[in-house]
C-alpha positions as a Markdown table, in Angstrom:
| # | Residue | x | y | z |
|---|---|---|---|---|
| 1 | Met | -0.1 | 0.0 | -0.1 |
| 2 | Thr | 1.3 | 3.2 | -0.9 |
| 3 | Ser | 1.2 | 6.5 | 1.4 |
| 4 | Lys | -1.1 | 9.4 | 0.5 |
| 5 | Ile | 0.8 | 12.1 | -1.4 |
| 6 | Val | -0.4 | 15.3 | -2.3 |
| 7 | Lys | 1.4 | 18.2 | -4.0 |
| 8 | Arg | 3.2 | 20.8 | -1.9 |
| 9 | Ser | 6.4 | 22.8 | -2.2 |
| 10 | Asn | 9.7 | 22.2 | -0.8 |
| 11 | Phe | 11.1 | 25.5 | -1.5 |
| 12 | Glu | 14.9 | 25.9 | -1.4 |
| 13 | Asp | 16.1 | 29.4 | -0.9 |
| 14 | Ser | 14.9 | 31.3 | -3.7 |
| 15 | Pro | 11.6 | 32.9 | -4.1 |
| 16 | Thr | 11.8 | 33.2 | -7.8 |
| 17 | Val | 8.7 | 32.0 | -9.5 |
| 18 | Thr | 9.8 | 29.4 | -12.2 |
| 19 | Thr | 8.7 | 26.2 | -13.7 |
| 20 | Glu | 12.1 | 24.8 | -14.2 |
| 21 | Met | 12.5 | 21.1 | -14.2 |
| 22 | Pro | 13.3 | 19.9 | -10.4 |
| 23 | Asn | 16.4 | 17.9 | -9.4 |
| 24 | Ala | 16.1 | 14.9 | -7.3 |
| 25 | Arg | 16.8 | 16.7 | -4.0 |
| 26 | Arg | 14.0 | 19.3 | -4.5 |
| 27 | Leu | 11.5 | 16.5 | -5.7 |
| 28 | Val | 12.1 | 14.0 | -3.1 |
| 29 | Leu | 12.0 | 16.7 | -0.2 |
| 30 | Asn | 8.9 | 18.1 | -1.8 |
| 31 | Leu | 7.1 | 14.8 | -1.9 |
| 32 | Leu | 8.3 | 13.9 | 1.7 |
| 33 | Gly | 6.8 | 17.4 | 2.9 |
| 34 | Ala | 3.6 | 16.6 | 1.0 |
| 35 | Ala | 3.0 | 13.0 | 2.3 |
| 36 | Glu | -0.4 | 12.8 | 4.1 |
| 37 | Ser | 1.2 | 10.0 | 6.2 |
| 38 | Gly | 4.6 | 11.8 | 6.5 |
| 39 | Arg | 6.2 | 8.9 | 4.8 |
| 40 | Leu | 7.4 | 8.2 | 1.3 |
| 41 | Thr | 8.6 | 4.8 | 0.0 |
| 42 | Val | 11.4 | 4.3 | -2.3 |
| 43 | Gly | 9.2 | 2.9 | -4.9 |
| 44 | Glu | 7.1 | 6.1 | -4.9 |
| 45 | Ala | 10.2 | 8.4 | -5.0 |
| 46 | Leu | 11.4 | 6.5 | -8.1 |
| 47 | Ala | 8.0 | 6.6 | -9.8 |
| 48 | Ala | 7.7 | 10.4 | -9.3 |
| 49 | Cys | 11.3 | 11.2 | -10.2 |
| 50 | Ala | 10.9 | 9.1 | -13.4 |
| 51 | Leu | 8.4 | 11.6 | -14.6 |
| 52 | Phe | 11.1 | 14.2 | -14.8 |
| 53 | Asp | 13.7 | 11.9 | -16.4 |
| 54 | Ile | 15.5 | 11.6 | -13.0 |
| 55 | Ser | 17.4 | 8.2 | -13.0 |
| 56 | Glu | 17.0 | 5.6 | -10.3 |
| 57 | Asn | 20.5 | 5.8 | -9.3 |
| 58 | Ser | 20.2 | 9.7 | -8.8 |
| 59 | Val | 17.2 | 9.1 | -6.5 |
| 60 | Arg | 19.2 | 6.5 | -4.5 |
| 61 | Val | 22.1 | 8.6 | -4.2 |
| 62 | Thr | 20.1 | 11.6 | -3.2 |
| 63 | Leu | 18.3 | 9.8 | -0.4 |
| 64 | Ala | 21.5 | 8.6 | 1.0 |
| 65 | Arg | 22.9 | 12.0 | 0.9 |
| 66 | Leu | 19.7 | 13.6 | 2.5 |
| 67 | Ala | 19.8 | 10.9 | 5.2 |
| 68 | Gln | 23.4 | 11.7 | 5.8 |
| 69 | Ala | 22.7 | 15.6 | 6.2 |
| 70 | Gly | 19.8 | 14.9 | 8.6 |
| 71 | Leu | 17.2 | 16.2 | 6.2 |
| 72 | Val | 15.4 | 12.9 | 5.9 |
| 73 | Glu | 15.5 | 9.6 | 8.1 |
| 74 | Leu | 14.5 | 6.0 | 7.7 |
| 75 | Ala | 11.1 | 5.3 | 9.3 |
| 76 | Glu | 11.4 | 1.6 | 8.4 |
| 77 | Arg | 13.1 | -0.4 | 5.8 |
| 78 | Gly | 12.4 | 1.3 | 2.4 |
| 79 | Val | 10.3 | 4.1 | 3.9 |
| 80 | Tyr | 11.6 | 7.5 | 4.6 |
| 81 | Gln | 10.3 | 10.6 | 6.5 |
| 82 | Leu | 11.6 | 14.1 | 7.1 |
| 83 | Gly | 14.3 | 14.5 | 9.5 |
| 84 | Pro | 14.2 | 17.2 | 12.2 |
| 85 | Glu | 16.5 | 19.6 | 10.2 |
| 86 | Arg | 13.7 | 19.9 | 7.5 |
| 87 | Arg | 10.6 | 19.6 | 9.6 |
| 88 | Arg | 11.0 | 23.1 | 11.1 |
| 89 | Ile | 10.9 | 24.7 | 7.7 |
| 90 | Gln | 8.2 | 22.3 | 6.6 |
| 91 | Asp | 6.0 | 23.6 | 9.4 |
| 92 | Glu | 6.2 | 27.1 | 8.2 |
| 93 | Ile | 5.5 | 26.1 | 4.5 |
| 94 | Ala | 2.6 | 24.0 | 5.4 |
| 95 | Gly | 0.6 | 26.9 | 6.7 |
| 96 | Trp | 0.4 | 28.6 | 3.4 |
| 97 | Arg | -3.3 | 27.8 | 3.0 |
| 98 | Gly | -4.2 | 30.0 | 6.0 |
| 99 | Ile | -1.6 | 32.7 | 5.5 |
| 100 | Glu | -4.1 | 35.4 | 5.0 |
| 101 | Glu | -5.6 | 34.5 | 8.5 |
| 102 | Arg | -2.5 | 35.6 | 10.0 |
| 103 | Leu | -3.0 | 39.3 | 8.7 |
| 104 | Ile | -4.2 | 42.1 | 10.9 |
| 105 | Val | -4.9 | 45.8 | 10.2 |
| 106 | Trp | -1.7 | 47.8 | 9.7 |
| 107 | Thr | -1.3 | 51.0 | 12.0 |
| 108 | Gly | 2.0 | 52.1 | 10.3 |
| 109 | Gln | 4.5 | 50.4 | 12.8 |
| 110 | Trp | 7.1 | 48.1 | 11.7 |
| 111 | Ile | 8.7 | 44.8 | 12.9 |
| 112 | Ala | 12.6 | 44.9 | 12.8 |
| 113 | Ala | 15.3 | 42.3 | 13.0 |
| 114 | Ser | 18.8 | 43.5 | 13.8 |
| 115 | Thr | 21.5 | 41.3 | 12.3 |
| 116 | Gly | 24.6 | 43.5 | 12.1 |
| 117 | Gly | 26.4 | 42.0 | 15.1 |
| 118 | Leu | 25.9 | 38.5 | 14.0 |
| 119 | Pro | 28.7 | 36.3 | 12.6 |
| 120 | Arg | 29.1 | 35.9 | 8.9 |
| 121 | Ser | 31.7 | 33.2 | 8.8 |
| 122 | Asp | 29.4 | 30.2 | 9.0 |
| 123 | Arg | 28.0 | 30.0 | 5.4 |
| 124 | Lys | 25.3 | 27.5 | 6.2 |
| 125 | Gln | 24.1 | 29.7 | 9.0 |
| 126 | Leu | 24.1 | 32.7 | 6.8 |
| 127 | Arg | 22.1 | 30.9 | 4.2 |
| 128 | Ala | 19.6 | 30.0 | 6.9 |
| 129 | Arg | 19.6 | 33.6 | 8.0 |
| 130 | Glu | 18.9 | 34.9 | 4.6 |
| 131 | Arg | 16.2 | 32.4 | 3.8 |
| 132 | Ala | 14.5 | 33.0 | 7.2 |
| 133 | Leu | 14.2 | 36.8 | 6.6 |
| 134 | Ser | 13.2 | 36.4 | 2.9 |
| 135 | Met | 10.5 | 34.0 | 4.0 |
| 136 | Met | 9.2 | 36.6 | 6.6 |
| 137 | Gly | 8.9 | 39.1 | 3.9 |
| 138 | Met | 11.7 | 41.2 | 5.6 |
| 139 | Arg | 13.7 | 43.8 | 3.6 |
| 140 | Glu | 17.0 | 45.7 | 4.5 |
| 141 | Leu | 16.5 | 49.2 | 5.6 |
| 142 | Asp | 19.9 | 50.0 | 7.1 |
| 143 | His | 23.0 | 47.7 | 7.1 |
| 144 | Gly | 22.0 | 44.9 | 9.2 |
| 145 | Leu | 18.4 | 46.0 | 9.9 |
| 146 | Tyr | 15.7 | 44.3 | 8.3 |
| 147 | Ile | 12.1 | 45.4 | 8.6 |
| 148 | Arg | 8.5 | 44.4 | 7.5 |
| 149 | Pro | 5.0 | 46.2 | 8.2 |
| 150 | Asp | 3.8 | 45.0 | 11.6 |
| 151 | Asn | 0.6 | 43.4 | 10.2 |
| 152 | Leu | 1.1 | 39.9 | 11.3 |
| 153 | Ala | -1.0 | 38.5 | 14.3 |
| 154 | Gly | 1.2 | 38.0 | 17.2 |
| 155 | Gly | 3.5 | 41.0 | 16.6 |
| 156 | Ala | 7.2 | 40.9 | 17.1 |
| 157 | Glu | 7.0 | 37.9 | 19.4 |
| 158 | Asp | 5.4 | 35.7 | 16.7 |
| 159 | Val | 7.8 | 36.9 | 14.1 |
| 160 | Arg | 10.7 | 36.4 | 16.5 |
| 161 | Gln | 9.5 | 32.6 | 17.2 |
| 162 | Arg | 9.0 | 32.1 | 13.4 |
| 163 | Leu | 12.5 | 33.6 | 12.3 |
| 164 | Thr | 14.3 | 31.3 | 15.0 |
| 165 | Ala | 12.2 | 28.2 | 13.6 |
| 166 | Leu | 13.5 | 29.0 | 10.1 |
| 167 | Gly | 17.2 | 29.4 | 11.1 |
| 168 | Leu | 17.7 | 33.0 | 12.4 |
| 169 | Ile | 19.9 | 32.5 | 15.6 |
| 170 | Glu | 18.4 | 33.5 | 18.8 |
| 171 | Ala | 21.0 | 36.2 | 19.5 |
| 172 | Ala | 19.3 | 38.4 | 16.7 |
| 173 | Ala | 17.1 | 41.2 | 18.3 |
| 174 | Val | 13.6 | 41.3 | 16.9 |
| 175 | Phe | 11.4 | 44.0 | 18.1 |
| 176 | Arg | 8.6 | 46.6 | 17.1 |
| 177 | Ala | 9.9 | 49.6 | 15.4 |
| 178 | Thr | 8.3 | 53.1 | 14.9 |
| 179 | Asp | 9.0 | 56.9 | 14.7 |
| 180 | Phe | 11.6 | 56.5 | 11.7 |
| 181 | Asp | 12.8 | 59.9 | 10.6 |
| 182 | Ser | 11.0 | 61.0 | 7.4 |
| 183 | Ala | 13.7 | 59.9 | 5.0 |
| 184 | Arg | 13.7 | 56.3 | 6.5 |
| 185 | Glu | 10.0 | 56.2 | 6.6 |
| 186 | Lys | 9.9 | 57.1 | 2.9 |
| 187 | Gln | 12.8 | 54.6 | 2.2 |
| 188 | Ala | 10.8 | 51.8 | 4.0 |
| 189 | His | 7.8 | 52.1 | 1.7 |
| 190 | Arg | 10.1 | 51.5 | -1.3 |
| 191 | Leu | 11.7 | 48.5 | -0.1 |
| 192 | Trp | 9.0 | 46.2 | -1.8 |
| 193 | Glu | 7.9 | 46.4 | -5.4 |
| 194 | Gly | 4.2 | 46.4 | -4.9 |
| 195 | Ala | 3.3 | 46.9 | -8.5 |
| 196 | Ala | 5.4 | 43.9 | -9.6 |
| 197 | Leu | 3.8 | 41.7 | -6.7 |
| 198 | Val | 0.3 | 42.5 | -8.0 |
| 199 | Glu | 1.3 | 41.8 | -11.6 |
| 200 | Gly | 2.7 | 38.4 | -10.3 |
| 201 | Tyr | -0.7 | 37.7 | -8.7 |
| 202 | Arg | -2.6 | 38.4 | -11.8 |
| 203 | Gln | -0.5 | 36.5 | -14.1 |
| 204 | Gly | -0.3 | 33.6 | -11.8 |
| 205 | Glu | -4.0 | 33.5 | -11.4 |
| 206 | Glu | -4.6 | 33.4 | -15.0 |
| 207 | Arg | -1.9 | 30.7 | -15.6 |
| 208 | Leu | -3.4 | 28.4 | -13.0 |
| 209 | Glu | -6.9 | 28.8 | -14.1 |
| 210 | Ala | -6.0 | 28.4 | -17.8 |
| 211 | Trp | -4.4 | 25.2 | -17.0 |
| 212 | Arg | -7.2 | 23.8 | -15.0 |
| 213 | Arg | -9.7 | 24.5 | -17.9 |
| 214 | Ser | -7.4 | 22.4 | -20.4 |
| 215 | Ala | -6.2 | 19.7 | -18.2 |
| 216 | Gly | -9.1 | 17.5 | -18.4 |
| 217 | Gly | -7.7 | 15.5 | -21.4 |
| 218 | Leu | -4.1 | 15.2 | -20.4 |
| 219 | Pro | -2.6 | 11.7 | -19.8 |
| 220 | Leu | -2.1 | 11.0 | -16.1 |
| 221 | Asp | 1.8 | 11.3 | -16.3 |
| 222 | Ile | 1.6 | 14.5 | -18.1 |
| 223 | Ala | -1.0 | 16.0 | -15.8 |
| 224 | Ala | 1.1 | 15.0 | -12.8 |
| 225 | Arg | 4.1 | 16.4 | -14.2 |
| 226 | Glu | 2.6 | 19.7 | -15.2 |
| 227 | Ser | 0.6 | 20.1 | -12.0 |
| 228 | Phe | 3.9 | 19.7 | -10.0 |
| 229 | Leu | 5.8 | 22.2 | -11.8 |
| 230 | Leu | 2.9 | 24.9 | -11.9 |
| 231 | Gly | 1.9 | 24.3 | -8.4 |
| 232 | Asp | 5.2 | 24.3 | -6.9 |
| 233 | Ala | 6.0 | 27.6 | -8.4 |
| 234 | Ala | 2.8 | 29.2 | -7.3 |
| 235 | Ile | 3.0 | 27.8 | -3.6 |
| 236 | Arg | 6.7 | 29.1 | -3.5 |
| 237 | Gln | 5.3 | 32.5 | -4.7 |
| 238 | Ile | 2.9 | 32.5 | -1.7 |
| 239 | Val | 5.5 | 31.4 | 0.8 |
| 240 | Phe | 7.9 | 34.0 | -0.1 |
| 241 | Asp | 5.3 | 36.7 | -0.5 |
| 242 | Pro | 5.8 | 39.5 | 2.1 |
| 243 | Met | 2.1 | 39.6 | 2.8 |
| 244 | Leu | 2.1 | 43.5 | 2.7 |
| 245 | Pro | -0.9 | 45.5 | 3.7 |
| 246 | Ala | -2.6 | 48.3 | 1.8 |
| 247 | Pro | -1.6 | 50.7 | 0.5 |
| 248 | Leu | 1.8 | 48.8 | -0.3 |
| 249 | Val | 0.0 | 46.3 | -2.3 |
| 250 | Asp | -3.5 | 45.5 | -3.7 |
| 251 | Glu | -4.7 | 43.0 | -1.2 |
| 252 | Ala | -7.8 | 42.1 | -3.2 |
| 253 | Ala | -5.5 | 40.7 | -6.1 |
| 254 | Arg | -3.5 | 38.6 | -3.8 |
| 255 | His | -6.5 | 37.1 | -2.3 |
| 256 | Leu | -7.8 | 36.1 | -5.6 |
| 257 | Phe | -4.4 | 34.5 | -6.4 |
| 258 | Val | -4.2 | 32.7 | -3.1 |
| 259 | Glu | -7.7 | 31.3 | -3.9 |
| 260 | Ala | -6.6 | 30.2 | -7.3 |
| 261 | Val | -3.8 | 28.5 | -5.7 |
| 262 | Lys | -6.0 | 26.6 | -3.4 |
| 263 | Arg | -8.0 | 25.3 | -6.1 |
| 264 | Phe | -5.1 | 24.2 | -8.3 |
| 265 | Asp | -3.7 | 22.5 | -5.2 |
| 266 | Asp | -7.0 | 20.5 | -4.7 |
| 267 | Glu | -6.7 | 19.3 | -8.2 |
| 268 | Gly | -3.2 | 18.6 | -8.0 |
| 269 | Arg | -3.8 | 16.5 | -4.8 |
| 270 | Arg | -6.3 | 14.3 | -6.8 |
| 271 | Ile | -4.0 | 13.9 | -9.7 |
| 272 | Trp | -1.0 | 12.7 | -7.5 |
| 273 | Met | -2.9 | 10.5 | -5.1 |
| 274 | Thr | -4.3 | 8.8 | -8.4 |
| 275 | Phe | -0.7 | 8.7 | -9.9 |
| 276 | Leu | 1.0 | 7.2 | -6.9 |
| 277 | Gly | -1.8 | 5.0 | -6.1 |
| 278 | Lys | -0.9 | 3.1 | -9.2 |
| 279 | Val | 2.6 | 2.6 | -7.9 |
| 280 | Gly | 3.4 | -1.3 | -7.4 |
| 281 | Asp | 0.0 | -2.0 | -9.4 |
């Protein structure tokens, strides 16, 4: 019996929306993060990767390397689950469907994270820091001072906990900021390209809806492959979205995009459950 797998995104370090072919690492971690049971058999991994012309040897080597890095672990013979190193990030990713529920009315204040005094010699730690700040929608206002609008439920304490879970070391100061001088206040409003975000929402919604309208006649393997590529990019777009308030962005356009991704994800679940349900038949 195969575990139930639904389409989700693994998201490495880049928020860029693309539909490029995944490598074995990205695809395996994606599938593991998507598993309803939290587990993935080797057979399921091989079948899924074959859709993208990834060889059996590459899959097995990737599983071994991921296990060595602590990103996956054996649940039982021939069955893998996410390791603790990956589960921290996966918990954040998995909340994308309810991301709008975390938003509150913006009163003009900011949440800040100060990283100027943190070490930069550990490259792994630095990458984790940059990813954490990016996933929380924070941008650099001054050297080592990152900010975002204070429009997330839970305020600075919640942002601090989420940044730490995503890889920012606890020594970093995270706090509410207000009363910037006029020059910095204007600069803060220009840190995000609101118009580009809105255009991305609109294009993304159109792309997903167009695929759903035309996908009915696709062979199962093609539908699985294409739904993964499009869905992975769309969910990554949401996870790395700064979730800005008005007037920095058009919140209605973002909502329409998020709802379109939910519909697409529902369709992707059905397709992938059907595809992987045939593994071993």
